N, C-alpha and C positions, 0 to 999 in steps of 0.2 A: 573834328575833322581838320587836317592839315587846309592850307591854301591849295595845294595840287591836287587832293581827294575832292575837294568844292569844285574846283573847274573840271574835273574830268566828269562828274554828276552832270554839270550844266551841260558839256559837251556830246556826253553820248548819252545820257540817261533823261535829260530836261529840256532838250534844245527847244520844243515846240511850247508855245505859251500855256499855262494849263494851270488849274485851282494848283494841283500840288506844287508847282512850279511856284507861283506866287506865294503860296505857303509856307515854302523852303525859303525864298529871299525874304520873307518878312521876318521871320524867325531867325534865319540866319544874322540880319541886322543886329539883335537886342545882344546887349551883353549876358544878362541873364533871363533866361526863358520865364514869360508873364503871359499866363494864360487869359487871363482878365483882358490885357492889351489887346492880344489876338483877336477875341472875339468881337471885341468894341472894334477894331480898325476893319474887321470884314463882316461888321453887322447889315452890310445892306447884301450880304454873298450867301451861296449855299454855304460855303467853308463853316460861316458862325454856326448855321443851324445843324450840321454834319460835322463837327470839329472832330470829334471820336475816329469818326470814319477815315477822314482825310488824315488824320494822325498815325493811324495804322497805316494807309497804303504810302505814305510817305516814307514812314520806316522800311517797307517792304522796298521802296524805290533804292532807297540808301544803301540796303544791305546787297542788294544787286550790285550797286556800282561799286560799293566797296569790295564785292567779290571781284569782280572784273578789273578793278584797278590793282587789286593784290596777285593778280593770277602770275606767277611765276616767281614773283618777289620772293617770297618763303619758299624755304625747304620743303614744307607741307604740302603746300601747292603745287610745287613741280610735280610731286610724287601722284596725288590726288590725280593732277589734269592727266599724267601717263596713264593711270588706270583707266580712267574715262574714255581715254583717247583707246588704249587695249581691247575695249568691251565695243568699241563701234568698230575697232578692226576685225575683231572675231565675229561679229554680226555682219560684216562684207566678206567674210572667209578670206579674209588676208592675213591668212595665221603667219607666215615669216615675218612680214610685218610687226604685226600684232605680238610675238615672240620677242622679236628687238628690242620693241619699247617696254616690253616688261622687263628683261633682262636692266634694261638704263633703271630702271625703278626699282630694281631689288638693289642694283649697286650702289643707288644713293641713299637708302634706307640702311644699309648696313655700314655705309661710310657714318651715318649721320645719327646711330644708333635708334632710328624710329620704329623700334619695335613693333606698337601694333599695326602699323602700315607695312612693315615687312611682311607680318601673319597675312595680310589680305593678298599681297601679291604674290606669297608663294603657295596659298590655296588657288590664285588665278594660275600658276605656272603649274601645279600638279594637276588642276583640270584641262589646261589645253594640251599639256604633254598624254595625258591620257585621249584624249578628242584625235589627236595626231596619230598615235599609236594605233587606234580602230581605222586609222586609214591607211595604215601600212602593215601587212599583214606579221613583218619580222622584226618591227621595230617596238621594243617595250619601252614602257614610261621612263622618263628620265629625269622627271621632279624630284627635288631634292626636299624627301621625307625628311630628311636628318636636321637640315636646318629650320625647315617648320617645326618641327617637334621643337628644338633647340629654344626657336624664337616665342614658342608657346608656354614655354617654361617660364622665360626672362619675364614674359607679361604676365603672367601669373603672380610670380614674386613683386613684380613691381606694384600691381593693385594690392597685393598684401603689406607691401611695405607704406603706401599709401594711405591703407587703412590704420595702418601701427602711429603713423605720423598724426592723423585726426585724432585718435586716442590720447597722443602727447600733447594735443591743443586742448582736449575736455580737461586733463589733468592740470595745464598750464592754467585754466580758465577756472575750475572748483577748487585748486589747489589741495588736489585729492592725490595720496600715492597708489590706489588701487589702479588706476589708469597705468601707472608707470610699472608697478610690476606686472602685468598682462605685457605689456610691450617688452619688458626685460625675459619674460617667458618665452615669448615668441621667437627675441631674436637668437637665444640660443640653441632652437630647433633648425636654424640655417646654417648648412652646410657650405663647407669652402669659403667662408669670410672673408679672409686673409686675400683671394683670389678677386672675389669681386669686388672688394672695398678697393682694388688696384685699377681697376678697368675704370673706363672714361663715359660709363652712362648713368641713366639716371638711378637705377638702382646702386651704384655706387655709391652717389649722392647721397641717397636718402638712408642707406643704410649707414655711414659715417654719421649722419646728422643725428640719427636715432641713438647710436652708439654715445656719440657726446651727453646728448641731452638725459641718458640714463646713467652718466656717470657722479657717484655721490662727489669725488673729491672734485672741487672748483678749478683746483689749480689745473689738473690732468684734464676737465671739461675745456676751460680756455684754452689748453696746446691743442686739443684736437679739434676745435671750432676755429682757431686762427690755421690749421694746416689747412682746411676746409677753403678758407677763404681765399689763401695762398693758390690753392689748385684752379678755383675759379679766376684770379685774376692772372694766371698765366695761361688759361684757357686751356686746361687740362681736360675739362667736361665736355663733351658734348651730348644736348638732348634740346627738348622742346621746351621752351618757359624760363630758360637757365635765367634771363636780366631778374626775374620775379623770385627765384628761388636763393638768387646772389642776394636780392633787398632781404628777404627772411633769414638767410643766413648772417647776415649784418647784423640784423634785427637779435638774433641770438647771441652774439657774441659781447655787443652792448650788453643786452640783459645780465650775462656773466660778469661781464665788469662791473656793471652797477650794482649787483648781488654784494661783489668784493672791495666794493668802493673805490675801483680804481679810476679816480677823477680825471689825471691825462688821458687814458685811454677811453672814457667815454667822449672826451670831448674830440676826441682823435674820430670815432666812431661818427658822432653826429656833423663834424666837416666832412665827411666822406661821405654819408647817405646825403648831406643837404646839395652836396656837390652833384649827386646821382639825379637827384631833382631838378635840378636847373639846367644839366644836360641832355634829359633822358626824357622821352613821352610817358614818364607815368603818371596813371590816375591819382588822382588826391587823396582818393581812400586808400590807397596804398602806402600813404604817409603815416596813417594813425596807428599802426604798431610802431614804427619807432618814434613817434611824437609821443604817444602813452609811455614808453618805457623812458622815456626824456622825462617827460612830466612825472612819472614815480623817483625817478634820481633827483630831480630838483626839489621835490615835496619834502626829501628825506632831507635833503642839503639845507634846506631855506633859499633855494635861487629863485627867484620871483620870475625871471624871463625865460621864456620857452623859443629856442632858437629853429627846433625842426618847423616847428608848426608856422613858422613865416614864410617859409619855403613854396608852399601853396595854400590855396583857398581853403581853408578847414571850415567848416561850418561851425557855427557856434561863436566864432571867435570875429566874423565878419557879420554884421548885423544884416546883411542884404541876402544871405544865405539861409537856406532852410537847416535849422539842427542836424545830425546824423545822429541816431541813438541805435539803430536796428545792428551795426557793425560793432560788434565787440568791443573793440579797440578803441572804437571811438566815444562809448559808451565810459568806459574806463578814464579816458581823456578828458573828458567832461567834469569827472568824480574829480579828477587833480586838482583840474582849473579850479571848481569851487573850493576844495579845501585850501589850495595854494593862495587864493585871493583869502582866505580866511583866517588864515594864520598870518597874512600880510594889512590886514585889515580895510582891505577893499570893499566897503558894506555894499556899496550900489553894484557893481559887477557881480556881487553873490547873489543880491537878491533876481536880479534879470536872469541871471543862467539858472539859478535853483527853481524861478516859477517856470521857466521852459522847460526844463527837464521834465518837474514833477508832473507835467500834463502830458508830455509825449512817453512817460514810461507807466502811466497808471494803466494802459490797457494790457501790455503783455509784458511788462519787467514788474511781476510785483516784488521780487525780495529789493530791486532797487529802488523802487519807488517808496518802498518803506524806509529805508536807509537815508533816503532824502528827505522824509519826513522829519526822520530822527535830527539829522543836518541841518533843519532849519530851527528846530528847537534848541539846539546847540547854539546856531548864532543868535538869537533871540537873548539866549540865556548869556551869552559871554558879551553883547552889546546891552548889557543889564534892561533889557526889554523884560521884566518880570510878568508884568499883566498879560503881554502876549505871549508867554511862557504858560501862564495857568490857563489863558484859554486854551491851548493847542492841548493842555493836558487832560482838560474836560473834554474836549471834543474826543479826545483817545477813548477818554471813558466811557461816553456815550457809545461809541464804535460797538466797544466791549458788550455794554449790557443788550446791544439791539441783535447781538448773536455774530456779530463779525469776528473771524478768527485770525489772530496772528501768532508769530512763532514763541516759544516760550522765551528766548532771546529777547527781543523786541517788546512783550510784557514787563520783562525784570529791568530793562534798560529805563524804560517810561516812568517804571516804579524808583528805580534809581535818583530819576531826575525832578521828580516829586518830593523824594527826600531831601534832596541838597536844597530844593527851593523853598521848604520848610524850616530846616535846618542850617544857613548859610554858614553859620561858625563851626560845623561840623563837617562841612563838604569835604576837607582833606582825607578826615580817617573814613567819611563813606564811600569816596573814589577809592581809597585804596582797599578798602574790603570788597566793592563790587570789581575791581580791577582782577582779583585774586578770584574770583566767580567765573570770569569770562569763559576762559579753559574748558568747564562746566556744560557747556552747552554743545556740546560734540552734535554733528553734523544736522546745525542749524544755519539755514540760510544765509539770512540776515547777519548773523556771527561771524561766517566766514568771509562778508563783505566787509563788515568793520573793522577785522582785524587784516583783509587783503588793502586797505586803505587806510592803515595805521591810526585808525581815531583811538587806541589808546593813548595815544599822544594828548588829548586832550584831557584824558582822566591824571596823567600824569602833570598837565597844567595846573589842574586841582587841587592836586597833592601838593605840589610846590606854591600854589597860590599867585599863579601871575596869569594873564589875558591870554587866550588861543591865539588872539590876532597879534602877539607881539613873539610868538613862536618862530618865525619864517628870520626876522631879524637875529635872534638867539641861536638859530641852527646855523647861520651863514658865518656865525664868529666860532663854530666849533668845527675842528675835523673829525668826521665820524667814519669809523672802520668797520662797520659792519650791520648792512641794512635790516640782517634779520633779526638785530637785536632791539630790544625796546629803547627808549630815550635814557640817556643814562644820565646821573642825578648832577654831574655837572655842567650840564647843559643850560641850567638856569640859575647858574650863578656866573658872574662876569669877571 
């Protein structure tokens, strides 16, 4: 909450001293919420005994205050308030005044592409016109049924496009082409795409974004994405949540630049996104997507310092903050944090973050937790802690004997590590053979993660007999041209 929002709450919703205002004042004074400290402070009060109840009540109070504070500050608030006023005026039989307010709401909806609320307003209009016609014998209904039907069709299309965007998100997460094919087939069924793309509403944006993401030629994709960014920057789009979709679009473009390894453009995007987080009131969690993309870029090129994560407090980097792992991009970011530190030889940082993530992913993130266990073995192997490696291998074998199930790739990887520990002089040959076998593990969730986080780099290190902890330095000395390719042999020679 901003200082003005807090002041509004104090003046209008908590001017009388109460348990809720006391709780708000104490929590507001904390830099980071500490429930133990709250309970200790109110140990002699009902607040400590019923803290859960008071927290719910305080949340409700804050939300009511926020609604009142932001009333008429946003387009949506203006429209909703007008529609509520229409309902009140109708109940008071003030039909002409209600109709005037309704026409104002409809005009604002049309001007700002608020399709969902336009549907509601037009439904009100049809109902009200019918009510008027019932009072006057020769007056037919004048409600704009055609406009309502158009708005409904637009809303249906928007719903379909959002679902397709979610499918593309899934495709990106799983790196599976099946979802992408479904999206392409659905887009091909949409008529009047040129006219739709040229409009300024949410549908125009979603369509253009999907067409760009499903384009195989990356130069064409980048060109399309740059055109969308230009439309945002020149205020050609008008729809709700523009600032967050603009950030997603910048992230899309940065990811494309990362894929073709256009480092100057990646730097440009990092600077632009960083500036947005300096100037705008984005929540820190929105930074995880671009920060993950930057971390992927940095790991590929051997860059050890992440810039975007410094613009807001990202959990896991700040020891005072709880590590976020339920956010998909946060979890990916943390993986690249571990791997970047491994390739730079920062052993202490690895141990702390690895341990924390293993405990957090164990309940609900099975493939990620298994990969973290494998990364732990790799880290000990690279640090020559062979005794610990053997202990972890034995622990895995005990789990197998007790009947715990693992993916075929997981079992094969542990067997591979067992082989190179037993035959260190042949590790290069064994690693080369395992590298060739990896592609055979189709639809294996752990294998997908292994490839996603470029752990084939470690196998290449074994083949060329260098430490994984030396890789960041070696990568930073080479200009790499395609992030989709495996490490070329020249990276291992100065």
